[in-house]
VEXPA-590299 format. One record per residue (C-alpha): residue in one letter; z, x, y. Coordinates in steps of 0.2 Angstrom, whole numbers, padded with zeros to 4 digits, always signed. Layout:
<tikols>
AZXY/...
</tikols>
This chain:
<tikols>
M+0575+0323+0578/T+0579+0333+0591/K+0582+0349+0578/V+0567+0345+0571/K+0557+0346+0586/D+0563+0362+0594/M+0557+0366+0576/R+0542+0364+0578/R+0542+0370+0595/Q+0547+0386+0588/Q+0533+0387+0577/Q+0522+0385+0589/N+0526+0397+0602/S+0529+0410+0586/Q+0507+0409+0583/G+0506+0420+0599/N+0516+0433+0592/D+0511+0431+0572/M+0524+0425+0565/Q+0523+0415+0548/Y+0537+0401+0547/V+0545+0396+0531/V+0551+0377+0533/K+0559+0368+0516/D+0570+0356+0514/N+0587+0361+0511/A+0588+0351+0493/L+0574+0363+0489/I+0584+0378+0494/N+0599+0372+0484/A+0587+0368+0468/S+0588+0375+0453/Y+0573+0385+0444/N+0565+0401+0438/L+0550+0407+0447/D+0547+0423+0445/L+0542+0434+0462/V+0524+0431+0463/E+0527+0412+0461/Q+0538+0412+0473/R+0526+0422+0486/I+0513+0412+0482/I+0524+0394+0484/V+0528+0401+0502/L+0513+0406+0507/A+0502+0388+0502/I+0517+0379+0513/I+0512+0392+0528/E+0492+0389+0524/A+0495+0371+0526/R+0503+0374+0543/E+0491+0385+0549/T+0474+0379+0545/G+0480+0359+0550/K+0476+0354+0532/G+0495+0349+0532/I+0503+0345+0511/S+0502+0330+0501/A+0500+0327+0482/N+0481+0322+0483/D+0473+0339+0488/A+0473+0357+0483/L+0479+0371+0495/T+0470+0387+0492/I+0476+0404+0493/H+0465+0421+0495/A+0470+0437+0487/S+0467+0445+0505/S+0482+0433+0513/Y+0495+0441+0499/I+0489+0458+0500/E+0490+0456+0520/A+0509+0448+0518/F+0514+0456+0506/N+0506+0474+0508/V+0501+0476+0491/E+0480+0485+0480/K+0468+0473+0481/H+0470+0475+0461/T+0488+0472+0462/A+0484+0455+0469/Y+0470+0450+0462/K+0480+0449+0444/A+0497+0444+0451/L+0487+0427+0459/K+0480+0425+0442/E+0493+0427+0432/A+0502+0418+0442/S+0488+0404+0439/K+0491+0405+0421/N+0511+0400+0422/L+0515+0389+0438/F+0511+0370+0431/A+0524+0376+0417/R+0537+0378+0431/Q+0550+0366+0435/F+0565+0363+0447/S+0581+0351+0449/Y+0589+0345+0463/Q+0599+0332+0468/E+0597+0318+0482/R+0606+0300+0484/T+0599+0284+0476/K+0601+0268+0490/K+0617+0266+0485/G+0622+0281+0487/N+0626+0288+0474/I+0621+0307+0466/I+0605+0306+0454/N+0600+0321+0446/Q+0581+0325+0447/T+0570+0336+0439/S+0550+0341+0444/R+0534+0350+0444/W+0529+0362+0458/V+0515+0359+0455/S+0501+0345+0447/Q+0488+0358+0447/V+0486+0373+0447/G+0467+0384+0444/Y+0459+0401+0450/A+0445+0406+0457/D+0439+0424+0448/K+0423+0425+0457/E+0432+0425+0473/G+0449+0430+0469/C+0460+0413+0475/I+0473+0402+0469/Q+0471+0383+0471/L+0484+0373+0469/I+0495+0355+0475/F+0513+0351+0475/A+0518+0339+0464/P+0523+0320+0473/A+0543+0328+0473/V+0538+0343+0484/V+0528+0338+0497/P+0543+0328+0506/L+0555+0342+0504/I+0543+0353+0514/T+0534+0342+0525/Q+0551+0326+0531/L+0559+0338+0536/E+0571+0323+0548/K+0587+0329+0540/Q+0595+0346+0534/F+0583+0358+0534/T+0581+0380+0531/T+0564+0389+0543/Y+0563+0407+0541/D+0549+0423+0544/L+0541+0427+0532/E+0541+0444+0536/Q+0560+0443+0530/V+0557+0442+0514/A+0540+0454+0512/R+0547+0468+0504/L+0560+0461+0493/S+0553+0466+0476/S+0567+0455+0468/K+0567+0437+0462/Y+0583+0435+0462/A+0584+0445+0482/M+0572+0433+0488/R+0584+0417+0483/L+0597+0422+0485/Y+0589+0426+0503/E+0586+0409+0504/L+0604+0402+0499/L+0614+0412+0513/I+0600+0409+0527/S+0604+0389+0524/W+0622+0395+0530/R+0617+0403+0543/A+0625+0393+0556/K+0643+0398+0550/G+0638+0415+0544/S+0646+0411+0526/T+0643+0400+0510/P+0657+0391+0501/I+0663+0398+0482/Y+0648+0396+0471/E+0654+0393+0453/L+0646+0405+0442/E+0639+0395+0432/D+0629+0384+0444/F+0627+0399+0454/R+0616+0406+0439/N+0605+0390+0440/R+0601+0392+0454/L+0592+0410+0451/G+0586+0403+0438/L+0595+0413+0428/G+0595+0408+0408/C+0613+0406+0399/K+0610+0423+0389/E+0603+0432+0404/Y+0613+0446+0410/S+0629+0437+0401/A+0640+0452+0404/M+0648+0451+0422/S+0642+0470+0423/D+0625+0467+0418/F+0623+0450+0432/K+0631+0464+0445/K+0620+0478+0441/Y+0604+0471+0437/V+0605+0453+0447/L+0619+0453+0462/D+0621+0469+0468/L+0601+0473+0467/A+0599+0459+0475/L+0611+0460+0492/N+0606+0476+0493/Q+0588+0475+0492/I+0592+0461+0508/N+0604+0471+0518/E+0590+0484+0519/H+0575+0473+0520/T+0580+0457+0529/D+0588+0451+0548/I+0605+0451+0538/K+0620+0459+0532/A+0628+0452+0520/E+0643+0453+0506/Y+0651+0444+0493/K+0670+0439+0486/Q+0672+0435+0470/H+0682+0422+0465/T+0692+0422+0447/K+0703+0409+0437/G+0715+0419+0428/V+0706+0436+0425/R+0689+0430+0422/I+0677+0429+0439/S+0673+0412+0441/G+0662+0413+0456/F+0656+0421+0471/S+0656+0418+0491/F+0645+0426+0502/S+0646+0432+0522/F+0635+0439+0533/K+0629+0442+0550/P+0612+0445+0561/K+0607+0463+0561/K+0607+0472+0578/
</tikols>
């Protein structure tokens, strides 16, 4: 609980210096899902909106994200923001994620949930309204266990959806500065890749891993590198080490 109180105090203090914190349970950070860049951005804006307006997050009340908030956070043109929110409203309801939790007997159960139970777009107002699915709510509100927090500014200039996902995975290990080995299939799942997407390792590195890492190193507060692990002659997984920039 001390850790949670410190985090909340940090958030309260941050209101005076315009920092906007995104906070997620580590079960959600480590979940497997495929959200495009705009959809990931909308999720983090909804989390921030709930806290800053004092509404909180529930499975009954809608949160509103205006195009103006999207423009300010991600420095895009007005027409781009309107189009992005409108397109996201069409696809977000169908998006799912898989995560692990423990039963009362201590056994691991693999869960699957939608992100939202309702989503809509008000064309004349340029805003999207969404209600988080019941399974999501405790993963972004009940933070008594393990959670990850970061400043929205750190991901605002990332243009790859894989960069945003990888950044979250890395900073969930911020205290240690390195990650465990992610087995290749598991790592691809966490990044939201289908089995046929960038299946060749050269393509995976060029269009996913190296692209994401280059953006993270250029635009965020950490400098990261990866090590590839092999079984025989085939790459079987990756681990990462990183440190904060000076």
